[in-house]
N, C-alpha and C positions, 0 to 999 in steps of 0.2 A: 504493499500500499504506499501510496505517495501523498504528501500534504504540501500544497503551495500555501504558505501562510497568508492570511488576510486579516483585515481589522476584526473580523468576526471570530477569528480562531484565537487571536492573541490572549484574550481573558481566559480562554480554557486551558491553554498551554502554560499559563503561569503568570505571576506577578513580580515577585521579589528575585532579583538576580543574584545578589550577594550576601554574604554574612560579613560582619565587621570585626576586625581585631584591632587592638590598640598597640601601636609601636612607638617607642621613644624617639623624639627628635631633639637634637641639642639646641639650646637657646643661648645667645650671647647675652648673659645676664648684665654685663658692664654697660652694653648699649642699649638694651631694652628695658632695664629697670625692672625686669621680672623678678619675682621672689622665689619661683619655682626652679628646680634644676632641670626640668624637662617638661615638655608638653605633649599631649596625646594627639596622634594623627591616625586617622582611619585608613587601613589598608583594605583594599577590596579583595575578597577571597573568591577565587574561581576553582574549578575542580579538574580532576584528571579523568581520562577515558581509558577504558580497557580495550575497546574497540574503536578504531578510528571512523569518523563519519565519512560517507561517500560524498566527494565533492562533485555534486551535480546540480546545485542550485535549487534543490527541492529537500525539504525536511522529511525525512523517512521515518516511519514508525519504528523501524528497526535499528535506526541510528543511535548513537550515544548521547545525542543532545539531550539536555535537561529540560524538563517541563516548567521548572521554576527558576530558570537562570536568565530570563529575558530582561534587559535593562533599558529603559527609556532614554533616548538622547533629547533632552528637554531644555538645554541651554541654547537659546536662539540668538544668532546674529543676522541682522537684516530684517526683512519684512516677513512675518510669519505667513506662509503660503498654504497652510492647511496640511502640509506634508507631515509625516511622522516617521521615526526611524528608531529601531530597537536592535539590540545585538547581544550575543553571548560569545564567551570564549571557553575553550577547552584545550587540554594539553596531554601528550603522552611523552615518552622518552625522546622522541625524535622531532616532533612538530608541535606547533601552536595552531588551533584551528578556530576559525571565526565563522559565525552565521549572522547575517544582517537581514531584517525584513523592513522594507521602506514602503510607506504608502505614499505615492506621488502620482497624481493623475494628469500630469503635464509632460508626457514623454515626447521627445523630438528626435530628429536626426540630427545629432550634434558633432559628428566626427569632423566636420569642416571647421569648427571653432578651434582657432589656433591654440589658445591657452587651455590645455586639457582640464585645469582646475576649475574652469568656467562651466564645464559640462555636468550633467548628473553624474555623480561619482561618490564613492566612499573613500576617505583617506584614513589610514592607520598609522600610528606612531608607536615605535618601540624603542626603549632604552634599556638594554639587557643589563647593564650595570646601573642600578638605580641612583648612583651618586653622580652620573654624568651631568654636566652643566653646558655642554656644547656638542654640536654635531661632530662626533669622532667615531672610531671603531666601535660597532655595537649599537649605534643609534640609527634608526631607520624611519623614513617615511615611504609608505607604499600606497599608491593611488590606483584604484580599480574603477573602471568606467561602467556605467549602467548598461550600455549597449554591448558589453562584453569584448570590445574591440581592442582594449589596451589595459595592460598591467605594467606599471612602471615603479621602479624602486630607486631611492635616493639614500645613500649612507655617506657619512663624513662629509655632508654638505653638498655632494654632487649627484645630480641625476645620471647614474652610471649604467643602469640596467634597464633595457626595453623589454617589451613582452617576450621575445624569443630568448633573451639571456636569463630573464627571470625563470621561464619554463625549464631551460637547461640546468639551472641551479636548484631545482626542486620545488619552486613556487608553483602553486596551483590554484585556480579559481574558476568558478562557474557562476554566471547570473541567469536567472530566468525572469523575463520582463513581460508585464502585460500592460494594458492601458491604465490599470489602477495602481501599479507599483511594480516592485521587484524584489526578488530574494537573491542574496549573494552568499555563497559559501567559499571559503578559501583556506588553504594550508601554507603555513610558513615554516620552512625547516629551521629548527633551532641553531644548528651549526652555522647557517648562513647569517642569521640575525646576530649571533653572538660575536662572530669574526674573532678579534683578539681581545674582546672585553671580558671582564670578570662577571660570571654568571653562576649563581649558587644552585640553579636548577628550580628555584621556586619564586624568587623575588625580582621584580623588575618594574619599570614604569611603562604605562601605556595610555593612549588616548585614541579617539576616533571622532571623525566628523563627516557628516553626510551633506553633500551640496545639491541644491535644487536649482536648476536653470529653468525658469518658468516661461521663457520666450522662445527658446531654441536658437537664439542668436548670441553673438559676442556681447559681453556685458549683461547678460540675462540671469547671472547667478545672483538672485535676489534674497535667497535664504540659505543659511547654514545651520545645521543641527549638530551640537556638540554634546558629549557626555557630561563633562564637568566645566572646563574653562572655555568661555566663548571669546577670548581675546583674539583668536585666529593667529597667534604668534607661535604656535607649536612647530611651524615649519623651520623656525631658527632658534627655538628655545626649549630644550627637553626639560627644563625645570617646571614647565607648564604641564607636563604629563602627570598622571595620576599613579601613585603607588599601588601595585597589585601583588598578590601572592597566590600561587597555585597550591592547593592542597594536594597531598598525596592520595587522598580519598577520592572515590568517584562520586559524581553528583548523586544526592539522595532521591531524586525523582527523575530518572531518565524516561524519555518519551516511550521507549518500548516497554518499560515496566507497567505503563498504564493500559497497555493493550495485550496483557498476557493471554486473555481469552478473546482474541481477535475475531471480530466479525469481518466480512468482506463485502465489497461492492464492485461491480463490473457493469460494462455496457453491452447490451445485446438487443438487437431489433429496435434500436433507437430509443430504449428505455434503460433505466437503472435497475439492476438486479441486485437485491440484498440477500445475503446468505449468513445464517447464524447470528442474526441480530434480533435483540429483544428490546421492547419498550418504544419510546418515542424516538423517531428519526426526523431531523430537520434537513431540508435542502435549502441552501443559501446560494445566491449568485455571488459573482466575484467581488461585489460592493459590499457584501455582508447582509444583504437584504433577504428575508426568509420569503421563499417562493412556494414552498410546500412542506406540509407537516403530516406525518403518518404514524400510526400505531402498528407495531409488527410483533409477531409472537414466534420468532425462530424460524427455521426452515428457510424457504426461499420465497421472497416477495418482490414484485415488479412495481416500479414507480414510473408511470408513463405520462404523456401530455406535456412534456417540457420542450421548449424551444432549444435549438442547437446553441452551445455555449459551454462555458466553464462553470462548474458548480462544486461547492463544498458539501459533503454529506457527513453529517455527525450524529452519533448516537452514543449510548452508554458504553459500547465497546467498539466504536467505529469513528474514525476521523480521516477522511480521504478527499482528494480532488478527483473529480470525474469530468471528462470531456465529452459532450455529446455531439 
């Protein structure tokens, strides 16, 4: 079963992305006038995966993405366009994985826009040594376009890797885009991100921003959605990134654990066929609008009378995308 995330699915797949732990940060007491020897800073906790997700731009029921690790990017720069963006991270011994779900109903053909940062895109920032204060070895900016035509990487302050070079070095990504938004999945090899930097295997700095070009033209990037800091200076200042920590534990609510007794749905004869599904089943269009609701009692049930299109079908033990 495959799930293309939409606005309607996100509440079902979770709310809270991270746990918080407190780490000590030194304070210059002489200059700050502080009376405490340290102050508490929140480190955002993400989880490990035992089975890597398939990088196909679709959140799969059997992948190891967590149902409760989605994090909103709610820090806005520019004019709010109605777009939204959420992400989650995961890690194994070799790679860091990223999933992003963007609701953005202003897609355009933007490849001709000279400045790639002005197109619909997701930009990620890594500092594998969390003490980094400038772009040096182990500090990265990686930009991925909505249209899937470009993946570029910058380290030590230089855009040195194009899409081919990134792929040759183990970076991988896939976007699936519709008129309502897009889903991005990506894989970042730890050895490439780390370079010569010191990385303890758990602690680093990270940030993410999603750009929305609302006109399809140069200068049309009217809205940027950040996770934490919306100063838009991450491209030259890794101190603006956020401290994160990867736990050695796997996420407590993997998507596949919710579907241990998985029902199924498929298309036959222009209708949706349900198998081994009990209770109320809702069919929503890609905008999240309910178009049909039925009560089923196991066995096989047919849902007909729907126009051609993309639908989300969800029930007690079913959540999938269907294309009629």
